C-alpha positions as CSV (number, residue, x, y, z in Angstrom):
1,M,90.3,165.7,89.5
2,L,87.5,163.9,89.9
3,I,86.5,161.8,86.7
4,S,84.0,158.9,86.3
5,P,84.7,155.7,84.9
6,E,82.2,156.3,82.5
7,V,83.9,159.2,81.1
8,L,87.1,156.8,80.7
9,Q,84.9,154.6,78.6
10,Q,83.0,157.0,76.3
11,H,86.9,158.7,75.9
12,W,88.0,155.2,74.6
13,D,84.6,154.5,72.7
14,Y,85.5,157.7,70.7
15,S,89.0,157.0,69.9
16,A,88.2,153.4,68.8
17,W,85.3,154.9,66.6
18,A,87.9,157.4,65.2
19,T,90.8,154.9,64.8
20,T,88.4,152.7,62.8
21,R,87.0,155.4,60.4
22,L,90.9,156.2,59.7
23,L,91.9,152.3,59.3
24,D,88.9,152.1,56.7
25,A,90.2,155.5,54.5
26,A,93.7,153.7,55.0
27,G,91.9,150.9,53.2
28,Q,91.1,152.7,50.0
29,L,94.7,153.5,49.1
30,S,97.1,151.8,47.0
31,P,100.4,150.2,48.1
32,E,102.4,153.0,47.2
33,E,100.2,155.7,48.9
34,L,100.4,153.7,52.2
35,T,104.0,153.3,52.2
36,R,104.9,156.8,50.8
37,D,107.5,158.2,53.0
38,F,106.2,161.6,54.3
39,K,109.6,162.1,56.4
40,T,108.2,162.2,59.6
41,A,109.1,160.1,62.6
42,D,107.2,157.1,61.5
43,G,107.3,158.3,57.7
44,S,103.9,156.6,56.0
45,V,100.6,156.2,56.6
46,L,101.4,152.4,57.3
47,E,103.7,152.7,59.9
48,T,101.8,155.6,61.7
49,L,99.1,153.4,62.0
50,V,101.4,150.3,63.1
51,H,103.0,153.0,65.9
52,L,99.4,153.8,66.9
53,F,98.3,150.3,67.0
54,W,101.7,149.2,69.3
55,S,101.2,152.3,71.5
56,E,97.6,151.2,72.7
57,T,99.0,147.9,72.9
58,I,101.9,149.0,75.2
59,W,99.5,151.0,77.2
60,L,96.9,148.5,77.6
61,S,99.8,146.2,79.0
62,R,100.6,148.6,81.4
63,F,97.2,149.0,82.5
64,N,97.0,145.3,83.0
65,R,100.1,145.5,84.8
66,V,102.2,142.9,82.4
67,I,105.5,143.6,80.5
68,P,104.5,145.1,77.4
69,P,105.3,143.7,74.0
70,S,108.5,145.1,71.9
71,R,107.3,147.4,69.0
72,P,107.7,145.3,66.1
73,A,110.4,146.1,63.3
74,R,109.8,148.7,60.7
75,G,107.9,146.8,57.9
76,S,106.6,143.5,59.9
77,H,103.3,144.6,59.6
78,D,100.7,145.5,56.8
79,L,97.4,146.8,56.7
80,K,95.4,143.7,56.9
81,F,97.4,142.7,59.9
82,L,95.8,145.8,61.4
83,Q,92.6,145.5,60.3
84,Q,92.3,142.1,61.6
85,H,93.9,142.7,65.1
86,W,92.8,146.1,65.8
87,P,89.5,145.6,66.8
88,A,90.2,142.8,69.2
89,L,92.6,145.3,70.9
90,H,89.7,148.1,70.9
91,D,87.2,145.3,72.6
92,E,90.0,144.6,75.1
93,W,90.5,148.1,76.2
94,R,86.7,148.2,76.5
95,G,86.6,145.2,78.7
96,H,89.6,146.8,80.8
97,L,87.8,150.0,81.3
98,A,84.6,148.6,82.4
99,E,86.5,146.8,85.4
100,V,87.5,150.6,86.4
101,S,85.7,151.4,89.5
102,D,88.1,154.4,90.3
103,A,89.6,156.5,87.6
104,N,91.7,158.3,90.3
105,E,93.5,155.1,91.0
106,V,97.0,155.5,90.6
107,L,98.9,153.1,88.6
108,T,102.5,152.5,88.7
109,Y,104.3,151.5,85.3
110,K,107.6,151.8,83.6
111,D,108.3,153.8,80.4
112,L,110.1,152.3,77.4
113,K,113.5,153.1,79.0
114,G,112.7,151.4,82.5
115,Q,111.8,154.7,84.2
116,E,109.0,154.0,87.0
117,W,106.2,156.1,87.1
118,R,103.1,156.8,89.0
119,H,99.7,158.7,87.5
120,P,96.2,158.2,87.7
121,I,94.1,155.9,85.8
122,W,92.2,158.7,84.1
123,L,95.2,160.9,83.3
124,L,96.8,158.0,81.7
125,L,93.8,156.9,79.5
126,F,93.3,160.7,78.4
127,H,97.3,160.5,77.3
128,V,96.3,157.4,75.2
129,V,93.4,159.2,73.5
130,N,95.5,162.2,72.9
131,H,98.5,160.4,71.5
132,S,95.8,158.6,69.0
133,T,94.4,161.8,68.1
134,H,97.8,163.2,67.4
135,H,98.7,160.4,65.0
136,R,95.3,160.1,63.6
137,G,95.8,164.0,62.6
138,Q,99.3,163.3,61.0
139,V,97.5,160.4,58.8
140,S,94.4,162.5,57.7
141,G,97.4,165.2,56.7
142,F,99.2,162.6,54.8
143,L,95.7,161.6,53.3
144,R,95.3,165.0,52.4
145,T,98.5,165.6,50.9
146,M,97.8,162.8,48.5
147,G,94.4,164.3,47.1
148,H,92.2,161.9,49.5
149,T,89.2,163.2,51.9
150,P,89.8,161.9,55.3
151,P,86.6,160.5,57.2
152,P,85.5,163.4,59.9
153,L,87.3,162.2,63.1
154,D,86.4,165.1,65.8
155,L,85.1,164.2,69.2
156,V,82.1,166.4,68.5
157,A,81.4,164.7,65.2
158,Y,81.3,161.3,67.0
159,H,78.8,162.8,69.6
160,R,76.7,164.5,66.8
161,L,76.6,160.9,65.2
162,R,75.7,159.2,68.6
163,S,73.0,161.7,69.5
164,S,71.2,161.7,65.9
């Protein structure tokens, strides 16, 4: 499939925009709401956001061909940590993607179990964005369950805002 590097950058910019909006919404929650256990894999708004942050960190490490950091223990990061560090991670991704000249280049990497894989960069970036979208959707559902209205996060909403 032919995907341009610019499309990768656009998808990343959308994902960063959506995550930033959701992080802002999470900033309006009480500590009890942030840590309420919804009985999902990551449990709470906070831990789902931490999972998302570390997933993006791990994938960027793979793209940069360095050993990814381990995910921190549950409860070791708070919302303030995410608010302070996520913008820089978004910028690191932008910097990396700005250097991509061939989105079809194949990246060889190891998953968290040590198994080696090979996929084109475009496919992996789409995976990262899709994974992020999935977990943002979970957090949006958590917010609704607690009586809050999540911000619009759809791709089309992003492009509508950019074109206005």
